[in-house]
LOPAVO-592479 format. One record per residue (C-alpha): residue number from 1; residue in one letter; z, x, y. Coordinates in pm, 1 decimal. Layout:
% residues N
  vofi  kolmi        pz        px        py
   NUM      A         Z         X         Y
...
This chain:
% residues 445
  vofi  kolmi        pz        px        py
     1      M     367.6   -1461.0    1375.5
     2      A     184.4   -1685.6    1131.3
     3      R    -185.6   -1615.8    1121.5
     4      K    -427.3   -1882.4    1219.9
     5      F    -745.9   -1699.2    1197.0
     6      F    -735.1   -1360.2    1020.6
     7      G    -665.8   -1339.3     640.8
     8      T    -662.1   -1042.7     413.8
     9      D   -1009.2    -936.0     504.9
    10      G   -1104.3   -1061.7     849.5
    11      I   -1183.4   -1427.4     923.8
    12      R   -1346.0   -1635.5     649.0
    13      G   -1417.8   -1991.3     577.3
    14      R   -1647.3   -2278.9     509.6
    15      T   -1934.2   -2264.4     781.3
    16      N   -1918.8   -2532.1    1050.2
    17      E   -1564.5   -2619.0     938.1
    18      G   -1217.3   -2488.0    1039.0
    19      V   -1224.1   -2144.9    1182.5
    20      M   -1585.1   -2070.3    1084.5
    21      T   -1768.8   -2242.0    1369.3
    22      A   -2000.2   -2109.9    1636.7
    23      A   -1741.6   -2201.0    1895.6
    24      T   -1473.6   -2001.2    1725.3
    25      A   -1711.7   -1713.8    1682.1
    26      M   -1780.2   -1705.4    2050.9
    27      R   -1407.8   -1695.2    2114.4
    28      V   -1358.0   -1419.3    1860.8
    29      G   -1617.5   -1217.7    2058.3
    30      Q   -1447.0   -1274.7    2387.0
    31      A   -1104.8   -1200.2    2246.0
    32      A   -1198.8    -896.5    2040.5
    33      G   -1420.4    -772.3    2334.5
    34      T   -1132.0    -805.9    2581.7
    35      H    -897.3    -617.2    2349.6
    36      F   -1131.7    -327.6    2328.5
    37      L   -1229.3    -304.7    2694.0
    38      R   -1061.9      26.2    2766.4
    39      G   -1157.9     292.2    3009.5
    40      G   -1436.2     299.0    3268.1
    41      H   -1731.4     358.1    3033.2
    42      R   -2004.5     105.3    2943.6
    43      H   -1860.6     -66.4    2642.9
    44      R   -2057.8    -136.9    2326.8
    45      V   -2022.0    -338.6    1999.7
    46      V   -2243.1    -313.4    1688.1
    47      I   -2304.0    -632.5    1503.6
    48      G   -2462.3    -660.1    1145.1
    49      K   -2486.3    -940.6     902.5
    50      D   -2579.7   -1033.9     545.2
    51      T   -2843.7   -1277.5     452.3
    52      R   -2670.7   -1612.0     486.7
    53      L   -2845.8   -1893.1     671.1
    54      S   -2547.5   -1921.1     897.5
    55      G   -2561.6   -1566.6    1000.9
    56      Y   -2812.8   -1650.0    1275.8
    57      M   -2565.6   -1900.9    1430.3
    58      M   -2269.7   -1675.5    1396.0
    59      E   -2451.9   -1371.0    1532.8
    60      S   -2574.7   -1564.8    1847.8
    61      A   -2226.3   -1696.5    1916.1
    62      L   -2067.7   -1361.0    1883.9
    63      V   -2333.0   -1211.6    2118.2
    64      A   -2251.3   -1473.3    2368.2
    65      G   -1877.0   -1405.2    2347.3
    66      F   -1901.0   -1021.6    2378.7
    67      T   -2153.8   -1017.5    2669.0
    68      S   -1959.3   -1287.5    2863.1
    69      V   -1671.8   -1042.5    2877.0
    70      G   -1881.2    -734.9    2961.1
    71      M   -1971.8    -578.5    2643.0
    72      D   -2313.5    -464.8    2547.1
    73      V   -2430.5    -562.4    2207.7
    74      V   -2642.3    -377.4    1941.5
    75      M   -2773.2    -582.9    1662.9
    76      T   -2881.5    -432.9    1338.6
    77      G   -2995.8    -737.0    1133.4
    78      P   -2897.5    -751.3     757.5
    79      L   -2708.8    -439.0     653.2
    80      P   -2420.2    -359.9     419.9
    81      T   -2066.9    -367.2     559.8
    82      P   -2017.9       2.4     518.8
    83      A   -2341.8      58.6     721.9
    84      I   -2182.3    -117.0    1010.6
    85      A   -1867.9      89.9     982.7
    86      L   -2089.5     405.6     985.0
    87      L   -2298.5     291.5    1276.6
    88      T   -2005.9     196.0    1484.4
    89      R   -1870.5     532.7    1468.1
    90      E   -2213.5     723.5    1498.8
    91      M   -2308.7     519.6    1808.4
    92      R   -1977.9     578.2    1984.3
    93      A   -1934.0     203.1    1986.2
    94      D   -1589.0      53.5    2083.9
    95      L   -1607.1    -203.4    1806.8
    96      G   -1813.3    -303.9    1492.3
    97      V   -1854.2    -648.9    1353.7
    98      M   -1990.6    -759.1    1013.8
    99      I   -2079.8   -1116.6     957.9
   100      S   -2037.5   -1187.1     591.9
   101      A   -1831.5   -1364.2     335.3
   102      S   -1884.3   -1092.2      71.2
   103      H   -1915.7   -1235.2    -271.3
   104      N   -1856.5   -1591.3    -173.2
   105      P   -2136.7   -1865.8    -196.9
   106      F   -2364.5   -1903.7      97.3
   107      E   -2186.4   -2198.9     252.1
   108      D   -1916.3   -1961.2     349.8
   109      N   -1925.2   -1693.3     616.5
   110      G   -1685.2   -1445.8     769.7
   111      I   -1623.1   -1192.8    1051.1
   112      K   -1504.0    -840.5     971.9
   113      L   -1403.5    -616.1    1256.8
   114      F   -1410.2    -227.4    1267.9
   115      G   -1249.6      -7.6    1525.7
   116      P   -1437.5     275.6    1709.7
   117      D   -1332.3     516.4    1418.2
   118      G   -1514.2     294.9    1160.3
   119      F   -1196.6     177.0     994.3
   120      K   -1101.6    -197.4     961.7
   121      L    -845.8    -310.2    1212.7
   122      S    -480.8    -273.5    1160.7
   123      D    -254.3    -575.5    1130.9
   124      E    -131.3    -497.7    1492.2
   125      A    -472.0    -509.5    1642.9
   126      E    -566.0    -832.9    1448.5
   127      A    -243.7    -985.8    1584.2
   128      A    -320.6    -887.0    1933.9
   129      I    -669.1   -1052.0    1908.5
   130      E    -503.2   -1365.3    1761.4
   131      L    -297.7   -1390.8    2070.6
   132      L    -601.6   -1361.4    2301.7
   133      L    -782.1   -1622.8    2099.5
   134      E    -518.6   -1868.2    2208.0
   135      Q    -569.1   -1783.6    2578.1
   136      E    -847.8   -1856.3    2829.2
   137      P   -1106.5   -1571.8    2814.6
   138      L   -1134.3   -1330.2    3106.9
   139      L   -1495.7   -1374.5    3194.0
   140      V   -1665.3   -1106.6    3397.4
   141      Q   -1871.5   -1161.2    3718.3
   142      A   -2242.2   -1220.7    3677.8
   143      D   -2347.6    -857.9    3756.6
   144      R   -2120.2    -727.5    3479.1
   145      I   -2240.0    -948.6    3188.4
   146      G   -2329.3    -733.3    2894.8
   147      R   -2678.6    -675.2    2759.1
   148      A   -2809.0    -723.2    2408.5
   149      R   -3063.6    -536.3    2203.5
   150      R   -3181.2    -509.2    1843.2
   151      I   -3243.1    -163.1    1693.6
   152      D   -3518.8     -98.0    1431.0
   153      D   -3403.4     221.5    1261.0
   154      A   -3057.1     114.9    1136.3
   155      R   -3176.2      89.7     779.2
   156      G   -3321.1     425.5     778.0
   157      R   -3001.5     578.1     942.4
   158      Y   -2797.4     432.4     664.6
   159      I   -3018.5     536.1     379.0
   160      H   -3010.0     888.3     506.8
   161      A   -2637.6     887.8     526.3
   162      V   -2573.0     760.3     177.5
   163      K   -2811.4    1015.4      22.8
   164      Q   -2602.8    1282.4     172.8
   165      S   -2320.8    1186.9     -60.1
   166      V   -2545.5    1347.7    -346.6
   167      A   -2571.7    1715.0    -378.6
   168      S   -2906.5    1858.9    -263.2
   169      D   -2996.6    1988.9    -610.1
   170      I   -2974.4    1656.6    -778.3
   171      R   -3276.9    1433.0    -833.5
   172      F   -3280.7    1113.3   -1032.9
   173      D   -3611.0    1176.4   -1197.5
   174      G   -3629.3    1028.5   -1549.0
   175      L   -3370.4     755.9   -1483.3
   176      K   -3467.1     399.5   -1505.8
   177      V   -3221.3     201.0   -1291.2
   178      V   -3186.3    -178.6   -1247.2
   179      V   -3058.1    -241.8    -889.5
   180      D   -2911.0    -595.6    -825.6
   181      C   -2853.5    -657.0    -472.4
   182      A   -2719.4   -1013.0    -500.1
   183      N   -2997.2   -1136.4    -247.4
   184      G   -2756.2    -991.4       7.4
   185      A   -2718.5    -734.0     263.3
   186      A   -2832.1    -429.9      69.5
   187      Y   -3170.5    -587.7     -47.4
   188      Q   -3372.5    -333.3     127.1
   189      V   -3147.4     -25.3     158.7
   190      A   -2999.3      14.8    -190.3
   191      P   -3328.4      10.2    -400.2
   192      S   -3480.1     243.7    -140.6
   193      A   -3198.0     497.1    -155.0
   194      V   -3214.7     512.8    -540.9
   195      W   -3600.3     527.5    -533.9
   196      E   -3604.8     808.3    -268.7
   197      L   -3384.0    1025.6    -495.5
   198      G   -3646.1     991.9    -773.7
   199      A   -3539.9     709.4    -995.8
   200      E   -3770.3     438.7   -1140.7
   201      V   -3619.5     138.1    -974.2
   202      I   -3628.1    -227.3   -1107.1
   203      A   -3500.1    -432.4    -819.3
   204      M   -3362.5    -779.1    -861.3
   205      G   -3162.5   -1008.5    -610.3
   206      V   -3391.5    -882.8    -342.0
   207      E   -3553.6   -1207.6    -222.3
   208      P   -3303.6   -1363.8      -3.2
   209      N   -3384.3   -1705.0     152.4
   210      G   -3064.5   -1781.5     331.4
   211      T   -2910.8   -1983.8      58.2
   212      N   -2930.1   -1784.8    -255.3
   213      I   -2679.8   -1491.2    -188.3
   214      N   -2463.2   -1433.0    -495.3
   215      D   -2639.3   -1726.4    -677.8
   216      G   -2658.0   -1610.8   -1027.3
   217      V   -2700.1   -1247.9    -928.4
   218      G   -2474.2    -961.5    -802.6
   219      S   -2153.5    -810.9    -907.0
   220      T   -1980.3   -1153.5    -984.2
   221      S   -2267.3   -1297.3   -1186.9
   222      L   -2349.4   -1033.6   -1446.1
   223      D   -2558.3   -1216.3   -1710.9
   224      A   -2893.7   -1156.9   -1535.0
   225      I   -2851.4    -792.5   -1477.2
   226      K   -2714.3    -723.6   -1830.5
   227      S   -3032.2    -905.2   -1968.6
   228      R   -3258.9    -714.6   -1747.9
   229      V   -3104.7    -360.4   -1827.2
   230      V   -3140.1    -420.6   -2207.4
   231      G   -3480.2    -590.6   -2185.5
   232      E   -3626.2    -316.8   -1958.1
   233      G   -3473.9     -36.6   -2179.8
   234      A   -3300.3      89.3   -1848.4
   235      D   -3054.7     375.4   -1847.0
   236      I   -2809.4     188.5   -1625.9
   237      G   -2768.9    -120.2   -1401.7
   238      I   -2606.6    -126.9   -1058.7
   239      A   -2473.4    -461.0    -936.1
   240      L   -2364.1    -509.8    -568.7
   241      D   -2204.0    -805.2    -399.3
   242      G   -2329.0    -986.8     -95.0
   243      D   -2235.2    -738.3     156.0
   244      A   -2244.7    -437.2     -71.4
   245      D   -1903.7    -298.9     -36.3
   246      R   -1845.9    -362.1    -419.9
   247      L   -2000.0    -208.3    -720.2
   248      I   -2003.0    -306.8   -1095.4
   249      V   -2203.6     -92.1   -1335.1
   250      I   -2387.4    -216.9   -1650.9
   251      D   -2444.3      60.9   -1920.4
   252      E   -2774.7      86.3   -2127.1
   253      K   -2613.6    -135.6   -2393.3
   254      G   -2561.6    -426.7   -2155.5
   255      E   -2167.7    -374.5   -2136.5
   256      T   -1975.8    -395.1   -1811.8
   257      V   -1823.2    -101.2   -1645.0
   258      D   -1550.6    -204.3   -1391.7
   259      G   -1394.0     -50.2   -1095.5
   260      D   -1117.9     128.9   -1302.0
   261      Q   -1364.5     308.7   -1513.7
   262      I   -1582.9     400.6   -1215.5
   263      M   -1280.4     547.1   -1035.8
   264      A   -1174.4     742.1   -1353.8
   265      V   -1519.2     891.0   -1372.6
   266      I   -1538.1     982.8   -1004.6
   267      A   -1183.5    1115.2    -972.7
   268      S   -1208.0    1337.4   -1293.4
   269      R   -1538.5    1489.8   -1164.4
   270      L   -1389.6    1560.5    -835.4
   271      H   -1064.2    1696.0    -996.0
   272      A   -1274.4    1941.6   -1207.8
   273      R   -1445.4    2073.2    -911.6
   274      G   -1125.5    2105.8    -710.8
   275      D   -1240.8    1847.2    -465.3
   276      L    -995.6    1568.7    -544.1
   277      K    -736.2    1512.3    -262.1
   278      G    -384.6    1365.8    -278.0
   279      G    -327.1    1465.9    -647.3
   280      G    -466.0    1141.1    -785.3
   281      V    -621.5     796.3    -704.7
   282      V    -501.7     500.0    -514.0
   283      A    -569.8     150.8    -685.8
   284      T    -398.7    -192.2    -675.4
   285      V    -135.2    -357.3    -891.3
   286      M    -429.9    -512.4   -1087.6
   287      S    -571.3    -194.2   -1217.3
   288      N    -547.7    -145.2   -1591.1
   289      L    -255.0      57.2   -1745.6
   290      G    -515.5     242.5   -1935.5
   291      L    -643.7     396.3   -1615.6
   292      E    -292.3     510.7   -1519.9
   293      R    -243.0     670.6   -1867.1
   294      Y    -579.0     849.0   -1848.5
   295      L    -506.9     992.9   -1503.1
   296      Q    -161.4    1106.0   -1618.8
   297      G    -328.8    1279.6   -1915.7
   298      I    -527.7    1503.1   -1683.5
   299      G    -242.3    1579.1   -1450.3
   300      L    -308.7    1312.9   -1191.4
   301      T    -127.1    1024.4   -1050.1
   302      L    -215.1     658.2    -998.4
   303      E     -55.4     509.1    -679.0
   304      R     -73.5     131.0    -666.2
   305      A    -109.0     -73.4    -340.0
   306      Q    -111.1    -460.2    -301.3
   307      V    -442.6    -637.8    -378.2
   308      G    -703.1    -580.2     -99.3
   309      D    -911.3    -288.3     -14.7
   310      R    -745.2    -252.7     325.4
   311      Y    -413.5    -185.5     173.0
   312      V    -574.7      67.5     -65.5
   313      L    -714.0     230.7     237.5
   314      E    -387.3     243.5     423.8
   315      R    -227.4     422.7     130.4
   316      M    -518.7     663.6      98.1
   317      K    -486.6     758.4     466.2
   318      E    -105.9     793.6     448.8
   319      G    -122.2    1010.5     141.7
   320      G    -432.5    1218.5     208.7
   321      F    -622.7    1072.6     -88.6
   322      N   -1005.3    1065.4     -94.6
   323      V   -1069.9     838.6    -387.9
   324      G    -934.7     473.0    -420.4
   325      G   -1053.1     134.0    -511.1
   326      E   -1006.2    -183.2    -695.7
   327      Q   -1081.3    -297.9   -1043.8
   328      S   -1313.4    -558.6    -894.3
   329      G   -1554.7    -281.8    -772.7
   330      H   -1435.3    -176.4    -418.6
   331      M   -1480.0     190.3    -422.6
   332      I   -1352.0     389.0    -124.9
   333      L   -1468.3     750.4    -118.9
   334      L   -1335.7     878.4     217.4
   335      D   -1536.0    1187.4     202.3
   336      H   -1846.8     975.5     260.7
   337      A   -1737.7     633.7     417.0
   338      T   -1461.5     465.2     594.4
   339      T   -1467.5     153.7     378.1
   340      G   -1579.7      36.0      39.8
   341      D   -1928.3     141.8     -17.6
   342      G   -2107.5      10.7    -337.3
   343      T   -2428.2     217.6    -289.1
   344      V   -2250.9     549.2    -231.4
   345      A   -2033.6     489.7    -543.4
   346      A   -2345.3     401.9    -741.9
   347      L   -2520.5     732.4    -634.1
   348      R   -2228.6     927.8    -735.5
   349      I   -2239.5     762.7   -1085.7
   350      L   -2610.9     827.1   -1117.3
   351      A   -2559.5    1195.1   -1015.6
   352      S   -2299.3    1219.0   -1295.9
   353      L   -2555.4    1080.6   -1545.9
   354      V   -2798.3    1360.2   -1441.6
   355      R   -2536.7    1625.2   -1429.7
   356      F   -2400.7    1567.9   -1784.4
   357      G   -2710.1    1415.8   -1960.8
   358      K   -2508.7    1164.6   -2139.1
   359      P   -2579.9     792.1   -2179.8
   360      A   -2394.9     560.4   -1949.1
   361      S   -2210.1     403.7   -2233.1
   362      E   -2049.4     739.9   -2319.5
   363      L   -2008.4     889.7   -1973.9
   364      L   -1855.3     572.0   -1819.5
   365      H   -1600.2     492.1   -2095.1
   366      A   -1334.2     735.3   -1975.4
   367      F   -1042.3     535.6   -2131.4
   368      D    -966.1     238.2   -2357.7
   369      P    -824.3     -30.7   -2142.2
   370      V    -513.5    -195.6   -2272.2
   371      P    -519.8    -575.8   -2329.0
   372      Q    -485.0    -753.7   -1990.7
   373      L    -467.3   -1119.9   -1925.8
   374      L    -471.7   -1295.3   -1591.5
   375      K    -413.9   -1678.9   -1553.5
   376      N    -381.8   -1876.4   -1221.3
   377      V    -149.0   -2174.9   -1191.4
   378      R    -209.3   -2425.4    -913.7
   379      Y      88.7   -2589.4    -751.9
   380      S     122.4   -2889.2    -517.0
   381      G     391.7   -2765.1    -286.3
   382      G     723.7   -2578.7    -258.1
   383      K     790.0   -2224.4    -373.0
   384      P     790.8   -2217.9    -759.1
   385      L     872.6   -1835.2    -764.4
   386      E    1203.9   -1909.0    -612.8
   387      N    1288.8   -2164.6    -894.1
   388      A    1589.9   -2038.5   -1100.8
   389      T    1422.2   -2110.5   -1430.2
   390      V    1099.9   -1943.2   -1332.7
   391      K    1304.0   -1630.2   -1216.2
   392      Q    1478.1   -1625.7   -1563.2
   393      V    1160.4   -1648.0   -1748.3
   394      I    1007.0   -1362.5   -1545.3
   395      T    1317.5   -1147.3   -1594.2
   396      D    1304.3   -1197.9   -1973.9
   397      A     931.3   -1114.4   -1979.4
   398      E     982.4    -797.2   -1775.8
   399      G    1245.3    -690.6   -2028.5
   400      E    1020.8    -766.3   -2320.9
   401      L     733.3    -560.5   -2180.3
   402      E     961.7    -270.8   -2055.8
   403      G     796.2      55.6   -2180.4
   404      K     498.9    -116.8   -2334.4
   405      G     324.7    -292.2   -2049.3
   406      R     342.3    -442.9   -1709.0
   407      L     377.9    -773.9   -1533.0
   408      V     237.0    -876.1   -1193.8
   409      I     298.0   -1213.4   -1045.8
   410      R     179.3   -1295.0    -687.8
   411      P      85.1   -1602.6    -484.1
   412      S    -276.3   -1629.5    -359.7
   413      G    -310.6   -1557.7       7.4
   414      T    -582.8   -1823.0      37.3
   415      E    -493.4   -2114.2    -198.7
   416      P    -184.3   -2280.6    -355.5
   417      V    -209.4   -2066.8    -667.8
   418      I      25.2   -1836.0    -850.3
   419      R    -162.4   -1549.2   -1029.0
   420      V      12.1   -1429.9   -1346.5
   421      M    -114.1   -1104.3   -1489.8
   422      A      38.2    -909.9   -1785.2
   423      E     -92.0    -618.8   -1990.1
   424      G      30.1    -419.7   -2276.4
   425      D     -58.9    -257.7   -2604.9
   426      D       3.8    -576.3   -2802.5
   427      A    -248.4    -846.1   -2712.1
   428      A     -61.0   -1142.3   -2875.2
   429      Q     263.0   -1040.6   -2688.0
   430      V      60.5   -1029.7   -2355.9
   431      E     -86.5   -1370.4   -2409.2
   432      A     259.0   -1520.2   -2516.8
   433      V     432.1   -1368.1   -2198.4
   434      V     158.2   -1502.2   -1957.0
   435      D     164.3   -1844.4   -2121.6
   436      R     547.1   -1870.5   -2100.1
   437      I     541.7   -1787.7   -1728.7
   438      C     257.2   -2019.4   -1661.3
   439      D     445.0   -2307.4   -1828.0
   440      A     756.4   -2235.4   -1638.5
   441      V     565.1   -2229.6   -1308.3
   442      K     395.1   -2557.9   -1390.2
   443      G     722.0   -2718.4   -1467.0
   444      A     873.2   -2608.6   -1133.6
   445      A     571.8   -2707.9    -923.9
């Protein structure tokens, strides 16, 4: 069935347009609530949000939807996505909801759903909710309407939980850390967690006003934190995105450390301690070939899933892995969280700095990435990847890179764009291959 509401990570879109309206949010609450009404107990949903202005509207609409079908609602206010996953499980809730569009601008918003186990919903569960969205809701009688309440200790619960990911003998005394919260969901909890473990914290992106989330700050806008790290003489910078499930690190020289390097450091540390599960790491088709070669060099494997942290997580659960993630910064550490958690990953990196006493620029450069180039080709219609000429150009490119690199070509799931990525030891060859394929796609579009 073609999806009308759910995409690769919940429901997302421009606020007050399309699927992202208050009316739709209420229907989502009714449909999801109905789907999770199982058994005779009093049913409960936990709802969190980031700092977008539209979060008030979407939260109120979801509360109306859930209570109208008989679910009680617990609201936490602004909290990271992984905090909502955690609280859903800890509070024995039937469902968790995060209102966020992650790294998108404030005009967008989204709805992410978690099951009672704290994991994102399966494709099957989302499909079932899609069907219910097309039907009239099953409203309960007046005496069975749900109740709603806010809880005040949600931030403290999450801070306590993430600190448990660090060994009890570790303190961050002597570290100067810049923490960029993107004016988003972690603006209170992330700096507090790092400070409570002993570091000197320089917080930025912690003055949300409803419209400045991800605006020139955070993991997708790194110039500000790079300048701050160097200017303050900090040991390291931590950049989160709007809902804090993503992490990018800046070393003391102002250089970017992406998700591939972070995975390499965390995995190698766990492997040395005998705590790495699954014999390797799960990443996506976009992770650098250098990571794969590095892991092979220490006796580990790199398993690749399709792009999207939910697909990484699915493979992790299937294969018994406890470390996975994406080059873009989603870090899934299943020993500590059920979804990507930028704060947990950051604390693990800070703990490694303390353990080894090395500068970030040395510790976090586990491998030399091979040249990688990604270009997007917009098309107006049709299916250019099925064009005979395009197919032949791709086949020739694969033969040219065989044994020396990789080629990944995929259509975007959200816009009419073909993404063409190649990597290999020869940068000039990589660029030539990508350009040839892009030209062929343009010619067929």
